[in-house]
C-alpha positions as CSV (number, residue, x, y, z in Angstrom):
1,M,14.6,-14.9,81.7
2,R,14.4,-18.7,82.4
3,Y,11.1,-20.4,82.6
4,A,10.4,-23.7,83.8
5,T,9.1,-26.9,82.4
6,L,9.2,-31.0,82.6
7,L,12.4,-31.8,80.3
8,A,12.2,-35.2,79.5
9,A,14.7,-35.0,77.2
10,L,17.3,-32.5,75.7
11,I,20.4,-33.1,72.8
12,V,22.6,-30.8,72.1
13,V,24.6,-30.8,68.6
14,V,27.4,-28.4,67.8
15,S,27.7,-28.2,63.9
16,P,27.9,-25.3,61.6
17,S,24.8,-23.6,60.7
18,P,22.9,-20.3,60.2
19,G,20.6,-21.2,63.0
20,S,17.4,-22.0,60.5
21,G,17.3,-23.5,57.0
22,S,19.2,-25.8,55.7
23,E,22.7,-26.2,57.0
24,S,25.9,-27.2,56.1
25,P,27.7,-30.1,57.6
26,A,31.0,-29.5,59.4
27,A,34.3,-29.8,58.4
28,P,35.8,-33.9,58.5
29,G,37.9,-34.7,61.1
30,S,36.0,-31.6,63.4
31,V,35.7,-32.8,67.3
32,L,32.4,-34.2,68.1
33,K,31.4,-34.6,72.1
34,I,28.1,-36.4,74.5
35,A,27.4,-34.8,77.7
36,T,23.6,-36.2,79.6
37,F,22.0,-34.6,82.7
38,Q,18.1,-34.6,84.0
39,A,16.3,-32.5,86.5
40,D,13.6,-33.7,88.4
41,V,10.8,-31.4,87.3
42,T,7.7,-32.7,89.3
43,P,5.2,-30.2,89.9
44,P,4.0,-29.7,93.7
45,L,0.5,-31.2,95.1
46,G,-2.4,-29.1,94.5
47,S,-0.9,-28.6,90.6
48,P,-3.4,-28.1,87.9
49,L,-3.1,-31.0,85.9
50,C,-3.9,-32.3,82.0
51,H,-4.6,-28.4,81.1
52,G,-6.9,-28.5,84.2
53,S,-9.4,-30.9,82.9
54,V,-8.7,-33.8,85.1
55,A,-8.4,-33.7,89.2
56,P,-5.1,-31.8,90.7
57,A,-2.3,-33.4,91.8
58,K,-3.0,-35.8,94.9
59,E,-0.2,-37.7,95.3
60,I,3.0,-38.3,93.6
61,V,3.4,-41.8,92.2
62,D,6.6,-41.1,89.7
63,R,8.7,-38.4,89.5
64,L,9.0,-36.5,86.3
65,S,12.3,-35.6,85.0
66,A,14.2,-33.8,82.8
67,R,16.7,-35.7,80.4
68,G,19.4,-34.6,78.1
69,I,22.3,-35.3,75.8
70,V,24.7,-33.0,74.6
71,L,26.7,-33.1,71.4
72,I,29.1,-30.2,71.1
73,G,30.9,-30.3,67.0
74,S,32.4,-27.4,65.6
75,S,29.7,-24.5,65.8
76,E,26.8,-23.9,67.9
77,P,24.7,-26.2,69.8
78,L,21.8,-28.3,68.5
79,V,19.1,-28.9,71.2
80,L,16.5,-31.5,71.5
81,C,14.5,-31.8,73.6
82,A,11.4,-34.2,75.1
83,V,9.5,-33.5,78.4
84,D,7.6,-36.0,80.6
85,W,4.1,-33.2,80.2
86,V,1.4,-33.7,78.9
87,A,1.7,-30.4,76.5
88,I,4.0,-27.1,75.6
89,S,2.0,-24.6,74.0
90,N,2.5,-20.9,72.1
91,E,4.9,-19.2,74.7
92,G,4.9,-21.7,76.6
93,H,7.1,-23.3,73.9
94,D,8.8,-20.8,72.9
95,A,10.2,-19.6,76.5
96,F,11.1,-23.4,77.1
97,R,13.1,-23.6,73.9
98,Q,14.9,-19.8,74.5
99,S,15.9,-20.7,78.1
100,L,17.2,-23.9,76.5
101,A,19.2,-22.0,74.0
102,E,20.8,-19.4,76.5
103,A,21.9,-22.0,78.5
104,V,23.9,-23.8,76.0
105,G,24.7,-20.8,74.5
106,T,22.9,-21.3,70.8
107,P,19.7,-19.9,68.6
108,P,16.4,-20.9,69.7
109,E,16.0,-22.3,65.9
110,R,18.5,-24.7,66.9
111,V,16.5,-26.0,69.9
112,A,13.4,-28.3,69.6
113,V,11.0,-29.5,72.6
114,H,8.6,-32.0,73.2
115,T,6.1,-34.0,75.5
116,V,5.9,-37.7,76.0
117,H,2.7,-36.9,76.9
118,P,1.1,-38.5,79.8
119,H,-2.0,-36.9,81.1
120,D,-2.0,-36.9,85.1
121,T,1.2,-34.0,84.8
122,P,0.6,-30.6,83.7
123,G,0.8,-28.4,80.7
124,V,2.0,-25.4,79.7
125,D,1.1,-22.2,77.7
126,F,2.3,-18.8,78.6
127,T,-0.1,-17.5,76.0
128,T,-3.6,-19.0,77.2
129,E,-2.7,-18.3,81.1
130,A,-2.3,-14.5,80.0
131,I,-5.5,-14.6,78.3
132,L,-7.1,-16.8,81.4
133,A,-5.2,-13.9,83.9
134,A,-7.4,-11.2,82.2
135,D,-10.2,-12.7,82.9
136,G,-9.9,-13.2,86.2
137,I,-9.0,-16.7,86.1
138,G,-5.2,-16.9,86.2
139,G,-3.8,-20.6,87.2
140,A,-6.6,-22.5,86.5
141,M,-5.1,-24.1,83.7
142,F,-1.8,-24.5,84.9
143,D,0.8,-22.9,87.8
144,P,2.8,-20.3,85.8
145,E,5.4,-19.8,88.7
146,V,6.2,-23.2,89.1
147,A,6.3,-23.6,85.1
148,R,8.9,-21.1,85.0
149,E,10.6,-22.7,88.3
150,A,10.6,-26.3,86.3
151,I,11.9,-24.9,82.8
152,A,15.0,-22.6,85.1
153,R,16.2,-25.9,86.6
154,S,16.2,-27.9,83.4
155,A,18.3,-25.7,82.0
156,A,20.3,-25.2,84.4
157,A,21.0,-28.6,84.3
158,A,21.9,-28.7,80.8
159,Q,24.4,-25.9,81.1
160,R,26.1,-27.9,83.8
161,S,26.1,-30.6,81.9
162,L,29.0,-29.4,79.2
163,T,31.5,-29.3,81.3
164,G,30.9,-33.1,81.4
165,A,31.2,-33.9,77.6
166,V,33.0,-37.0,76.5
167,P,34.3,-37.7,72.9
168,L,31.2,-39.4,70.8
169,S,32.3,-42.1,68.3
170,H,29.4,-44.1,67.2
171,V,25.4,-43.5,66.3
172,G,23.4,-46.9,66.5
173,Y,20.1,-47.1,64.9
174,G,17.4,-50.2,65.3
175,R,13.6,-51.6,66.0
176,G,11.9,-53.7,67.3
177,R,8.4,-54.8,67.5
178,V,5.5,-53.8,69.8
179,E,3.0,-56.6,70.6
180,Q,-0.5,-55.6,72.0
181,V,0.0,-51.9,72.8
182,A,-1.0,-49.9,70.4
183,S,-4.3,-49.8,68.0
184,N,-5.8,-46.9,66.3
185,R,-8.2,-44.7,68.0
186,R,-10.5,-44.3,64.9
187,I,-12.7,-46.8,63.9
188,L,-15.0,-46.5,60.3
189,G,-18.2,-47.8,59.0
190,P,-18.8,-49.6,55.6
191,D,-19.3,-45.7,55.1
192,G,-16.3,-44.9,55.4
193,K,-17.1,-42.3,58.0
194,C,-16.0,-42.7,61.9
195,V,-18.6,-44.6,63.8
196,M,-16.6,-45.2,67.3
197,T,-13.6,-43.7,69.1
198,R,-11.4,-46.1,70.9
199,M,-10.0,-44.1,73.7
200,S,-6.9,-45.3,75.8
201,S,-8.7,-46.8,78.2
202,C,-11.8,-49.0,76.7
203,R,-14.5,-51.4,77.9
204,N,-17.0,-51.5,74.7
205,E,-16.3,-55.4,73.7
206,A,-17.3,-54.0,70.1
207,A,-15.0,-51.6,69.8
208,R,-11.7,-53.7,71.4
209,A,-13.0,-56.6,68.9
210,A,-12.3,-54.3,66.0
211,P,-9.6,-54.3,64.0
212,E,-5.9,-52.6,65.2
213,G,-6.5,-50.6,62.5
214,T,-3.9,-48.2,61.2
215,I,-0.2,-48.1,63.6
216,D,3.4,-48.4,63.6
217,A,3.7,-51.3,65.7
218,D,7.9,-50.7,65.7
219,V,9.3,-48.7,68.2
220,R,12.6,-46.9,66.9
221,L,15.8,-46.6,68.9
222,V,19.0,-44.3,68.1
223,S,22.2,-44.6,70.5
224,F,24.9,-42.7,71.1
225,W,28.1,-44.6,72.4
226,A,32.0,-43.0,73.1
227,G,33.8,-46.0,71.9
228,Q,31.9,-49.2,73.9
229,R,30.2,-47.3,76.6
230,P,26.8,-46.2,76.1
231,V,25.7,-42.5,77.0
232,A,22.2,-42.4,75.5
233,S,19.8,-44.3,74.7
234,L,16.6,-42.4,72.1
235,T,13.3,-44.6,71.6
236,Y,10.3,-43.2,69.3
237,Y,7.2,-45.0,69.7
238,A,3.6,-43.6,68.4
239,C,1.1,-44.2,70.6
240,H,-0.7,-41.9,73.8
241,P,1.1,-43.0,77.2
242,Q,-2.3,-43.2,78.9
243,S,-3.0,-46.5,80.7
244,Y,-6.1,-44.9,83.0
245,Y,-5.4,-41.5,84.5
246,G,-8.0,-38.8,85.9
247,R,-7.5,-39.6,90.0
248,G,-4.9,-36.9,90.7
249,G,-2.2,-39.4,90.9
250,V,0.8,-37.6,89.4
251,S,2.6,-40.1,86.6
252,Y,5.0,-40.9,83.9
253,D,2.2,-43.2,83.1
254,F,3.5,-46.6,81.4
255,M,5.9,-45.2,78.8
256,G,8.0,-43.7,81.3
257,M,7.6,-47.2,83.1
258,A,9.5,-48.5,80.1
259,R,12.4,-46.2,80.3
260,A,12.8,-47.0,83.7
261,M,12.3,-51.0,82.7
262,R,15.2,-50.0,80.5
263,E,17.3,-47.8,82.6
264,R,17.9,-50.9,85.1
265,E,19.2,-53.0,82.3
266,V,21.2,-50.5,80.4
267,P,22.5,-48.2,83.3
268,D,25.2,-46.7,81.7
269,A,22.8,-44.6,79.1
270,L,20.8,-42.1,79.6
271,H,17.4,-43.5,78.5
272,I,14.9,-40.4,76.7
273,H,11.7,-41.4,74.9
274,F,10.0,-39.3,72.4
275,D,6.4,-40.0,71.6
276,G,6.0,-40.2,67.8
277,A,2.8,-39.8,65.7
278,G,0.8,-41.1,68.3
279,G,-2.6,-38.7,67.7
280,N,-5.1,-41.0,66.8
281,V,-3.5,-44.3,68.4
282,A,-3.4,-45.4,71.6
283,A,-4.0,-48.7,73.6
284,G,-7.9,-49.0,74.0
285,K,-8.0,-52.0,72.3
286,Y,-5.7,-53.8,74.9
287,N,-6.5,-51.5,78.0
288,D,-9.9,-52.1,80.0
289,G,-8.8,-48.6,81.8
290,S,-7.8,-51.3,85.3
291,P,-5.0,-49.7,87.7
292,E,-3.5,-53.6,86.7
293,N,-2.9,-53.4,82.9
294,R,0.1,-50.1,83.2
295,P,2.7,-52.1,84.2
296,I,1.5,-54.9,81.5
297,L,1.8,-52.3,78.7
298,A,4.8,-50.9,79.9
299,A,6.0,-54.7,80.0
300,R,5.5,-55.1,76.2
301,L,7.0,-51.7,75.2
302,A,10.0,-52.4,77.5
303,A,10.3,-55.8,75.5
304,G,10.1,-53.7,72.0
305,M,12.5,-51.3,73.2
306,K,15.2,-54.4,74.4
307,A,14.5,-55.6,70.8
308,A,15.5,-52.4,69.3
309,W,18.3,-52.2,71.4
310,Q,19.6,-56.0,70.3
311,S,18.8,-55.5,66.5
312,Q,20.7,-52.0,66.4
313,R,23.6,-51.1,64.4
314,K,26.3,-49.0,64.9
315,V,28.0,-46.7,62.6
316,A,31.0,-44.4,63.5
317,I,29.6,-40.8,63.5
318,T,32.3,-37.5,63.0
319,A,30.3,-33.6,63.4
320,G,30.9,-33.8,59.5
321,D,27.7,-36.4,59.5
322,I,25.5,-34.3,61.4
323,A,23.2,-32.0,59.6
324,W,20.2,-29.8,61.1
325,N,17.6,-28.2,58.7
326,V,14.1,-26.1,59.7
327,V,11.5,-25.9,57.8
328,P,8.8,-22.6,59.8
329,V,5.4,-23.5,58.4
330,S,2.0,-21.3,58.6
331,L,-0.3,-23.7,59.5
332,P,-4.2,-23.0,58.1
333,L,-6.9,-22.2,60.8
334,R,-10.1,-24.3,61.3
335,D,-12.8,-21.9,60.0
336,E,-14.6,-22.3,63.1
337,L,-12.4,-20.3,65.2
338,V,-13.5,-16.7,65.0
339,E,-12.0,-14.4,67.1
340,N,-14.5,-12.3,68.3
341,S,-17.1,-15.6,69.2
342,L,-14.1,-16.9,71.3
343,A,-14.0,-14.0,73.0
344,K,-17.5,-13.5,73.7
345,G,-17.9,-17.5,74.7
346,L,-14.7,-16.7,77.3
347,A,-16.3,-13.6,78.8
348,D,-19.4,-15.8,80.3
349,E,-19.0,-16.5,83.8
350,S,-22.1,-19.4,83.0
351,L,-19.4,-21.3,81.5
352,D,-17.8,-24.0,84.3
353,L,-14.0,-23.7,83.7
354,R,-12.7,-26.2,82.1
355,A,-15.2,-24.6,79.2
356,R,-13.3,-21.1,79.6
357,V,-10.0,-22.9,79.6
358,R,-11.1,-24.3,76.3
359,L,-12.4,-21.3,74.9
360,A,-9.2,-19.3,75.8
361,R,-6.9,-21.8,74.3
362,D,-8.9,-21.8,71.2
363,L,-8.3,-18.1,71.3
364,A,-5.0,-18.3,71.8
365,W,-4.1,-20.4,68.8
366,T,-6.0,-18.1,66.4
367,R,-4.5,-14.9,67.7
368,R,-1.3,-16.6,66.9
369,I,-1.7,-17.9,63.0
370,K,-3.6,-14.3,63.0
371,S,-0.5,-12.4,63.6
372,G,1.4,-14.8,60.8
373,H,3.0,-16.6,63.7
374,E,5.2,-19.8,61.7
375,I,6.0,-23.5,63.9
376,P,9.3,-24.8,63.0
377,L,9.4,-28.3,61.9
378,A,12.5,-29.4,61.9
379,C,14.9,-32.6,60.7
380,L,18.3,-34.1,62.4
381,R,20.4,-36.2,60.5
382,L,22.9,-38.6,61.7
383,G,24.4,-40.3,59.0
384,P,22.3,-42.9,58.0
385,V,19.6,-41.9,61.1
386,C,16.6,-39.4,60.0
387,I,15.1,-37.7,63.2
388,L,12.0,-35.5,62.3
389,H,10.8,-33.2,65.0
390,M,7.1,-32.3,64.2
391,P,4.1,-30.1,66.3
392,G,1.1,-31.3,67.9
393,E,-0.8,-34.4,68.2
394,L,0.0,-35.6,65.1
395,C,-1.5,-38.4,63.8
396,V,0.2,-42.0,62.4
397,E,-0.4,-41.6,59.0
398,Y,2.1,-38.3,58.9
399,Q,5.2,-40.6,60.3
400,L,4.4,-43.5,58.0
401,A,4.3,-41.1,55.7
402,A,7.7,-40.1,55.9
403,Q,9.3,-43.4,56.3
404,K,7.5,-44.2,52.7
405,M,9.5,-40.9,51.6
406,R,12.8,-42.0,52.5
407,P,13.1,-46.0,52.9
408,E,16.7,-46.1,52.4
409,L,17.5,-43.9,55.7
410,F,16.1,-44.9,59.2
411,V,13.3,-42.2,59.7
412,C,12.3,-41.5,63.8
413,M,9.7,-39.2,64.4
414,A,9.2,-36.9,66.8
415,A,5.5,-35.6,67.6
416,Y,4.0,-33.3,70.4
417,G,6.1,-30.8,70.0
418,D,4.0,-27.0,70.1
419,D,0.8,-28.0,71.2
420,G,-1.0,-24.6,70.2
421,M,-3.1,-26.4,67.2
422,G,-3.9,-29.3,69.5
423,Y,-4.6,-32.5,67.0
424,I,-3.5,-32.9,63.2
425,C,-5.2,-35.3,61.4
426,T,-5.4,-36.0,57.4
427,Q,-7.2,-34.3,55.3
428,I,-9.5,-37.4,55.1
429,A,-10.3,-37.5,58.3
430,Y,-11.8,-34.3,58.0
431,S,-14.3,-35.2,55.8
432,Q,-15.1,-39.0,58.5
433,G,-15.9,-37.0,61.7
434,G,-15.2,-38.5,64.6
435,Y,-13.2,-37.0,68.1
436,E,-9.7,-36.1,66.9
437,T,-11.5,-34.0,63.6
438,G,-13.7,-32.2,66.2
439,R,-13.3,-28.9,68.3
440,V,-9.8,-30.1,69.7
441,S,-8.4,-29.8,66.2
442,R,-7.3,-26.3,65.3
443,V,-6.1,-26.8,62.0
444,A,-8.4,-26.6,58.6
445,P,-7.7,-30.0,56.6
446,Q,-5.1,-28.5,54.1
447,V,-2.7,-28.9,56.7
448,E,-1.6,-32.3,55.5
449,A,-0.6,-30.6,52.0
450,V,1.5,-28.1,54.0
451,L,3.2,-31.3,56.5
452,T,3.6,-33.6,53.9
453,E,5.4,-30.7,51.9
454,A,7.4,-30.1,54.6
455,M,8.7,-32.9,55.8
456,D,9.5,-34.0,51.8
457,R,11.6,-30.7,52.3
458,L,13.2,-31.1,55.6
459,M,14.7,-34.8,55.0
460,P,17.9,-35.0,53.1
461,D,17.4,-36.8,49.4
462,R,19.8,-39.9,50.1
């Protein structure tokens, strides 16, 4: 069955693998090819946006796109995907991966799906939708038929792209500094507790005057080349992509605008953007929510992307230089999530619709974890480049930790994979309080140890 989602980026690689776990590199001399595709997955007017928590779609400011590259080597394809939606969660994430896997002839274990996370876009979660529908409020979070149609279009575009594959000769990698965009949302007081949260748009002068805090100021780039011709450019940057939102204007916001700027400057390449571990990072220090700030933030990010492009180093690549590693993990469930209590709350018709949707999302994740479900973390090795594929609204400390683990490699991170668990903070952050560690996070503090150990296992030694 085909499902629908807003695939903002897709990569397919073929190299020998059992479909999960660690794989051996392909044999030297194996043919390696690349294809690119994109599909329009913009929701119709009237569609719920941001899980139904903001105004529904009143106008289309930007067309949302599904973009991808396909690498074909000696065995089954590997698919990496980033989507112009706010989130894809639980069985929505499973369905997206399964549909893409069927389209290109590979197992779902070789498919990674991510979102770029702009808030004036849909969020897809078939598990939560089933719970809401059973309580008579189906469609409150997103339109399931629109989602299935979008996934089907994305998968069809991926399948068609395979006939246009060209030989892949080189991979490029570089990074550029992004000035005055990212700032940490969590402002700590003298006692080490979170005393203030600086969101994506902020007019609190004290919060805007506070230091940037812990961020990763660099945007990283990985490019794919057919001889002297650039075929695709993948960028990674850790920051919430919101300038302003919630007014009903469907938009890919400033990260999508920056991507479009780079497309105009390098038209031969398909430009694909992945949001990094920006769960606790936003533009609030440099953004008061005024609409005119959106293109300013976009231009600053685009300047960093351009610097990464201009500084990149190109290395020859063959199928033997590519490896894919998957580590499934069981994430610890937050103590406060009790199935019976959540179900009772959901049945309370006196609650407003947004509160009931949130309870349904909590219930969906709780049942999923209690059933023994594991989240697949993945790592793609491209010669000296290492790309980690992680779930949820991951805090930036995980990205910085991964880079520190393998300083000899060029480490990129795509977060916002399966978003069923919401925010993923560090252990100390849960003791500090603040928005990110509240009920928007469905995992326990022990999650840091689980993910840190998995990241170390995922990445190659050198």
